[in-house]
Structures are given as C-alpha cells and as structure tokens.
C-alpha positions in Angstrom: 14.1 -18.7 25.8 16.8 -19.6 23.3 17.2 -23.3 24.0 14.3 -25.4 22.7 13.2 -27.9 20.0 10.9 -27.3 17.0 9.1 -30.2 15.4 7.4 -30.1 12.0 8.1 -30.5 8.3 11.5 -28.8 7.8 12.4 -27.1 4.5 15.8 -25.4 4.1 18.6 -24.8 1.5 21.7 -26.9 1.8 23.2 -24.8 -1.1 21.7 -22.8 -4.0 20.8 -26.0 -5.9 19.5 -28.2 -3.1 16.5 -28.0 -0.7 16.5 -30.3 2.2 13.0 -31.5 3.3 12.6 -33.5 6.5 9.1 -34.7 7.3 8.1 -34.6 11.0 11.6 -33.9 12.0 13.2 -32.1 15.0 15.2 -28.9 14.9 17.3 -28.2 18.0 18.0 -24.6 19.0 20.8 -23.9 21.5 21.6 -20.3 22.5 19.6 -19.0 19.5 21.5 -21.1 16.9 20.6 -24.3 15.0 22.2 -27.3 16.6 21.0 -30.2 14.4 18.1 -31.6 12.5 17.0 -35.1 13.6 14.4 -37.6 12.5 14.4 -38.9 16.1 15.2 -36.5 19.0 18.5 -37.5 20.7 18.2 -38.3 24.4 20.5 -35.4 25.3 17.9 -32.9 24.1 14.9 -34.6 25.6 14.6 -32.2 28.5 14.4 -29.1 26.2 11.1 -27.4 25.7 9.4 -28.7 22.6 7.1 -26.7 20.2 5.4 -29.3 18.1 3.8 -27.8 15.0 2.4 -31.1 13.8 2.0 -31.3 10.0 2.9 -27.6 9.4 5.8 -26.4 7.3 8.8 -24.8 9.0 11.1 -22.8 6.8 13.9 -20.3 7.4 12.9 -16.7 7.9 13.4 -14.7 4.8 15.7 -11.6 4.2 14.5 -8.6 2.3 17.7 -7.0 1.1 16.1 -3.8 -0.2 12.9 -2.0 0.9 11.9 1.6 1.2 9.9 2.0 4.5 8.5 5.4 3.8 7.1 4.2 0.4 4.9 1.6 2.1 2.1 4.1 2.4 1.7 4.5 -1.4 2.4 0.9 -2.6 0.4 -0.1 -5.6 0.3 3.5 -7.1 2.0 4.7 -10.2 2.8 1.3 -11.6 2.2 2.6 -15.2 5.2 4.9 -14.9 9.0 4.4 -15.4 11.5 5.0 -12.6 12.4 8.7 -12.8 8.8 9.9 -13.5 7.5 7.7 -10.7 10.1 9.2 -8.3 9.1 12.7 -9.0 5.3 12.0 -9.0 4.9 9.7 -6.0 8.1 9.0 -4.1 9.6 12.4 -3.4 6.2 14.1 -2.3 5.5 11.1 0.0 9.0 11.1 1.6 8.8 14.8 2.3 5.9 14.1 4.7 8.3 12.4 7.1 9.6 15.7 8.3 6.4 15.6 10.5 7.0 13.1 13.2 3.3 12.4 13.8 2.9 11.3 10.2 6.1 9.3 10.3 4.9 7.5 13.5 1.6 6.5 11.9 3.1 5.4 8.6 6.1 3.5 10.1 3.8 1.7 12.6 1.8 0.3 9.6 5.0 -0.7 7.8 6.5 -2.5 10.8 3.3 -4.2 11.8 3.0 -5.7 8.3 6.7 -6.7 8.2 6.3 -8.4 11.6 3.4 -10.5 10.3 5.2 -11.4 7.1 7.8 -14.1 6.2 10.6 -11.5 6.6 12.8 -11.9 9.7 15.6 -9.5 8.5 15.6 -6.5 6.2 17.9 -3.8 4.9 15.9 -0.6 4.7 15.9 2.9 3.3 14.3 5.6 5.4 14.4 9.3 4.4 16.7 12.3 5.0 14.9 13.1 8.2 16.9 12.1 11.4 14.0 12.0 13.9 11.8 9.9 11.7 14.6 7.5 10.9 15.4 7.0 14.5 11.7 6.4 15.2 11.6 3.7 12.5 14.6 2.1 14.0 13.0 2.0 17.5 9.8 0.5 16.1 11.8 -2.2 14.3 13.7 -3.0 17.4 10.5 -3.2 19.5 9.0 -5.6 16.9 11.9 -8.0 17.4 13.1 -8.0 13.8 16.8 -7.7 12.7 17.5 -4.9 10.3 19.9 -2.3 8.9 18.3 1.1 8.4 19.7 4.0 6.4 19.2 7.7 6.8 19.0 8.7 3.1 21.4 11.3 1.7 20.5 13.5 -1.2 21.5 17.1 -2.0 21.0 17.5 -5.8 18.6 16.5 -8.6 15.6 16.3 -6.3 12.9 18.7 -5.3 13.8 21.6 -2.9 11.4 20.3 -0.3 13.4 17.0 0.0 16.9 18.3 -0.6 19.3 18.6 2.2 20.4 22.2 2.9 24.0 21.6 2.1 26.8 19.0 2.1 28.0 20.2 5.5 24.5 19.9 7.0 23.9 16.5 5.4 27.2 15.2 6.9 26.4 16.8 10.2 23.0 15.2 10.4 24.3 11.8 9.3 27.0 11.9 11.8 24.6 12.8 14.6 22.3 10.0 13.5 25.1 7.4 13.6 26.3 8.6 17.0 22.7 8.4 18.4 21.9 4.9 17.0 25.1 2.8 16.6 25.0 1.5 20.2 21.3 2.1 21.1 19.8 -1.1 19.7 20.4 -4.8 19.9 19.0 -5.9 16.5 18.8 -2.6 14.5 21.9 -1.0 13.0 22.8 2.0 10.8 23.9 1.7 7.2 25.4 4.4 5.0 22.8 5.3 2.4 23.4 7.6 -0.6 20.1 7.4 -2.4 22.1 7.0 -5.7 24.8 8.9 -7.4 22.5 11.3 -9.3 21.1 12.6 -6.0 24.5 13.2 -4.3 27.2 15.6 -5.2 30.8 14.4 -5.4 31.8 16.0 -2.1 28.9 14.4 -0.3 29.8 11.0 -1.7 33.4 11.4 -0.5 32.2 12.6 2.9 29.9 9.5 3.2 33.0 7.4 2.4 34.8 9.0 5.3 31.9 8.4 7.7 31.8 4.8 6.6 35.4 4.4 7.3 35.3 6.2 10.6 32.4 4.2 12.0 33.0 0.9 10.1 29.5 0.7 8.6 28.1 -1.1 5.6 26.7 0.7 2.5 23.5 0.4 0.5 22.5 2.2 -2.7 21.1 1.6 -6.2 22.9 0.4 -9.3 22.1 0.0 -13.1 18.4 -0.1 -12.6 17.2 1.8 -15.6 18.6 2.9 -19.0 17.9 6.6 -18.4 19.6 6.4 -15.0 22.7 4.8 -16.6 22.9 7.4 -19.3 22.7 10.1 -16.6 25.7 8.5 -14.8 27.7 8.8 -18.0 27.1 12.5 -17.9 27.7 13.0 -14.2 30.8 10.7 -14.0 32.5 10.8 -17.4 35.7 9.3 -16.0 34.0 6.2 -14.7 34.2 3.0 -16.9 30.6 2.1 -15.8 28.1 2.9 -13.0 29.7 0.5 -10.5 33.1 2.0 -11.2 31.7 5.4 -10.3 30.7 4.1 -6.8 34.1 2.5 -6.6 35.9 5.7 -7.3 34.0 7.3 -4.4 35.1 4.4 -2.2 31.5 3.2 -1.7 31.5 -0.2 -3.5 32.6 -2.8 -0.9 35.9 -4.5 -0.8 36.6 -5.2 2.9 33.2 -4.1 4.1 29.5 -5.2 3.4 27.8 -3.4 0.6 24.4 -3.9 -1.1 23.5 -2.6 -4.6 19.9 -2.9 -5.5 18.8 -4.1 -9.0 21.8 -4.4 -11.3 19.3 -5.1 -14.1 21.7 -3.8 -16.8 25.1 -4.4 -15.3 27.5 -5.3 -18.1 30.3 -7.9 -17.8 32.9 -5.4 -16.5 30.5 -4.2 -13.9 29.6 -7.7 -12.8 33.3 -8.6 -12.6 33.8 -5.6 -10.2 30.8 -6.6 -8.2 32.3 -10.0 -7.7 35.7 -8.7 -7.0 34.4 -6.3 -4.3 32.0 -8.9 -2.8 29.0 -6.6 -3.3 25.6 -8.1 -2.6 23.0 -7.7 -5.4 19.4 -7.1 -4.1 17.3 -8.6 -6.9 14.0 -6.8 -7.0 11.9 -8.6 -9.7 8.5 -7.1 -9.2 9.8 -3.6 -8.9 11.9 -4.0 -12.1 8.8 -5.1 -13.9 6.4 -2.5 -12.5 8.8 0.4 -13.3 9.7 -1.0 -16.8 13.3 -1.4 -15.8 13.8 -4.9 -17.2 14.8 -8.2 -15.7 18.2 -8.9 -14.2 20.1 -12.1 -15.4 20.0 -13.6 -12.0 21.0 -17.1 -13.0 24.1 -15.7 -14.7 24.9 -13.8 -11.4 24.7 -17.0 -9.5 26.7 -19.1 -12.0 29.4 -16.5 -12.0 29.7 -16.5 -8.2 28.1 -13.2 -7.4 26.4 -12.8 -4.0 22.6 -12.3 -4.6 19.5 -12.0 -2.4 15.9 -11.1 -3.0 14.1 -7.8 -2.3 10.5 -6.5 -2.4 11.7 -2.9 -3.1 8.5 -1.4 -1.8 6.9 0.7 -3.3 8.4 -0.2 -6.7 7.2 -3.6 -5.5 3.6 -3.7 -4.5 3.8 -6.1 -1.5 6.0 -6.9 1.5 5.7 -10.6 1.0 9.0 -12.4 0.3 6.9 -15.4 -0.9 5.6 -13.2 -3.7 9.1 -12.0 -4.4 10.3 -15.6 -4.8 7.4 -16.3 -7.2 8.1 -13.1 -9.2 11.8 -14.0 -9.5 11.0 -17.3 -11.1 8.3 -15.8 -13.4 10.5 -12.8 -14.5 13.4 -15.1 -15.3 11.3 -17.3 -17.5 10.0 -14.3 -19.5 13.6 -12.9 -19.8 14.7 -16.3 -21.1 11.8 -16.8 -23.5 11.7 -13.2 -24.9 15.2 -11.8 -24.6 18.2 -14.1 -23.9 18.1 -17.9 -24.3 21.7 -18.1 -22.9 20.5 -17.4 -19.3 18.2 -20.1 -18.1 15.2 -19.4 -15.9 15.6 -19.7 -12.1 14.8 -23.1 -10.7 12.6 -23.2 -7.6 15.6 -24.3 -5.6 17.6 -21.2 -6.5 14.7 -18.8 -6.0 14.1 -20.2 -2.5 17.8 -20.0 -1.8 17.8 -16.3 -2.8 15.0 -15.5 -0.4 16.6 -17.3 2.5 20.3 -18.3 2.5 21.4 -16.0 -0.3 20.1 -12.7 1.2 20.6 -14.0 4.8 24.4 -14.2 4.2 24.5 -10.4 4.5 23.7 -10.9 8.2 26.2 -13.7 8.6 25.2 -17.4 9.1 21.5 -16.8 8.5 18.8 -18.3 6.3 19.1 -22.0 6.7 18.8 -24.7 9.4 22.4 -25.9 8.9 24.4 -26.3 12.1 25.6 -23.0 13.5 23.2 -20.8 11.7 21.2 -18.3 13.7 17.7 -19.7 14.1 15.2 -17.6 12.0 12.1 -19.6 11.3 8.6 -19.2 9.9 5.9 -21.7 10.5 3.3 -22.1 7.7 0.0 -23.8 8.0 -0.8 -24.8 4.4 -3.9 -26.7 5.4 -6.1 -24.2 3.7 -4.3 -24.8 0.4 -6.3 -27.9 -0.1 -5.3 -30.5 -2.6 -7.2 -33.7 -3.6 -4.3 -36.0 -2.9 -1.2 -36.3 -0.6 1.8 -34.2 -1.6 5.4 -34.4 -0.6 6.9 -31.8 1.7 8.8 -30.4 -1.3 5.7 -30.0 -3.3 3.8 -28.4 -0.4 6.6 -25.9 0.0 6.5 -25.0 -3.7 2.7 -24.5 -3.5 3.0 -22.4 -0.4 5.4 -20.0 -2.1 2.9 -19.5 -4.8 -0.3 -19.6 -2.8 0.3 -18.8 0.9 0.3 -15.4 2.5 0.6 -13.9 6.0 -2.7 -15.5 7.0 -0.9 -18.9 6.8 1.9 -17.9 9.2 1.3 -19.3 12.6 4.7 -18.7 14.4 7.8 -16.7 13.8 11.3 -16.9 15.3 14.1 -14.3 14.9 17.7 -15.0 16.1 16.2 -17.7 18.4 13.5 -15.6 19.9 9.8 -16.4 19.3 7.9 -13.3 18.1 4.5 -15.0 18.1 
C-alpha cells in the first residue's frame, strides 16, 4: 500500500537551518511520495487509509552515509587505538572471517536486524572482498525492506595476506562478476564501486575500478583525509598529487558527473575542500568514529557554509552504535569541543543543522529523500517519546530535540521506507 495518510506530530527539515514542526498534522503519501502536510485533511484525501499515531513524533527516516557491515560484530572494541593500529588488530582479522559463508550469514543477519529496528531507512555500506558474502548481505538488506548501496571492497596491497586479493586481474574479475550478478537483481539494493582507500589499492587496480565505474555507470565510495598518518602515507604513495583528494581525482574516482561519497574529511585543507565542492562529492561525517580512533573533528559547519554536500554516518565499528540519533548527538558534541578547544572560527553545529545532516543532507545521495516536502520519497520513523517523561508540557520542537539525545530503538513504533511500511 503506497497511498495513505499519516497523522501525528511531524518534524522535518525545510532546509539546513529550519525545522518544520506540525502538531497533530496529516502527511499524505501518494505512490510512495509525500503529497502534502495539512493541519486539516482535505476532503479529496478523506477516503485514503489513515494511520493515526496520536501524540507520537513522526520524523523522516535517516540516512547512514558510511557503515562497515562486517565490523558490526566487533563494535565497541579497540577504541583506545588509532586508525591504522585498529585496522590491523581488529578490522582485518574480523573481515577475513567472511570468506566462510556460514559465519557471514550469522554476522550479517545480526547487522541487518539491528539496522531494520533503528532510525536508519537508507545506508551506504562497505562489505568485504568476498563476493558470495557481499551478495548475501545485499539479499538480506533487500529482504529487510531497506534502501542501500553495498560495495564489494577492493584491496590488493598494504594489508595482511589473508585479506589481500590474489592479483589485480582477479580483483577486477571478481568485482565485474559481482556487478553483473547484482546490478539488476534487487529493487532497493544497488552496487557501488569501493576501493577501501588508496593505500590498499595499487595504481592499476584504481584505474581498473575507474573503468568498471564508467562501464556500468556506478557511484563510488571510499575514505579521505581521516588521519594524519594516512595523509602522510598518501604523500609517499602519490607524490604527484596536490593532496589526498587530488590523488583520487587523478585516478578518475572523485565524482564530477556521477555520485561519490568520501568518508571523514577530518583534515581536508582548503584546496581539497574546493575540489570536493567542484566535483559534487558527498562527505560522510562520522563524528563518533573520528573521536574513538583519535582522528580529530571535521569542520562540519564550515563545509555547510561553503556549500559542500554533507551527511552523517555511524562508521561502525569505528563508531560503536548503529543509531543515527546518537550520530546526530555526537555531531553536535564534537563540533562544540572543536570550537572550544581548537578553532573558534568554525561555530558549533546547531540542532537544526545536525538534524538536517541525518535526514535531508545524507538523504540527498538517494535523490529527493529525507524530508516531508512535496515530492520527496516517504521515509518515516515514528517515535513514542512517552517514556522520556518531563514534568511539564513541551513543544514538538523541544520533544524532538530530547528524543535525539534520549530515545533509542525501543522508542520506535513504526517505520516506512520509500512509502512501504516495514513494521
């Protein structure tokens, strides 16, 4: 059923600086898209099925722009390490286990079940180098009703032998097979070209991935300027590049005519930011992960003020939790610490902007997604904040803010993705 009406306390971004709140209002869905918000339901919609959620909050589904599905199994471990040590100690050994399909099935079932119960309606996901396990993950996401991009990871250098692809030829052959087997199989789950990051891919593999991207017209995801050691490594590996982003650009894997996501951008300098804007690259801001792995805090308000395209990410297992509510909270907290302790020229995030990042900002990677404005695909999460008791009446706006800080998956009572109700 894709034609219906929802009633409740609606909360959604009009733009990055304004949240619309409508108490006890009606949201009309026609063919899976938002067709108007009304204080009184117009007579022309009176015959549509009505889901009345009473005094509950209804907000747009949230988009996680960067999450590592195979890392879900060890979230919360190794948070006293920095990035490169953490990768070698926890990430690579765990990801090697996904060569066994039985293990992958158990681990990915857990990840998808948690994601389905969370505020996330759409996600852009890293898998591993293993084709069967990656296809299994995509099937589970499709069956769960979520919208996603999933990437088979490519890596053929600077990683353990047990997780290194046999050769560039084999990596390209496997990636091509995976694309062919998945590009038309699913309705809501799509492939995305995924070099782990430049240090893990030889130059010939990067150029081959560019060719595959062009041949199949696919988007790209990777990591950028997350950690000082990583950036120094890029200067050694790509001495002709002006900066890390320029290295991706020289390989033809930095947007400009096709969708591209770069996670983190904690230490992107002005030239790199200018290229990100020019190429229309999305930044996946991962505040908790950047804190946990001692990477730093990205100047997110500066990105927004300069017109860059930014969304939020949990970056499990650098981030400890799949909740985008927590990611929104962490984005505000991290920006305040950055402002107070490091750079007073970049103001902290407002609640309005943080909420925008989690909904409309990241949702834009999927098109008109992440708001209840007319024509947007209807992704919605219904929150019962009744357990978040307060001694006096609060406005809808205040209730929304408290819910971001205090609610969790136990408060979610209904969820809609692309107009379809999941539960």
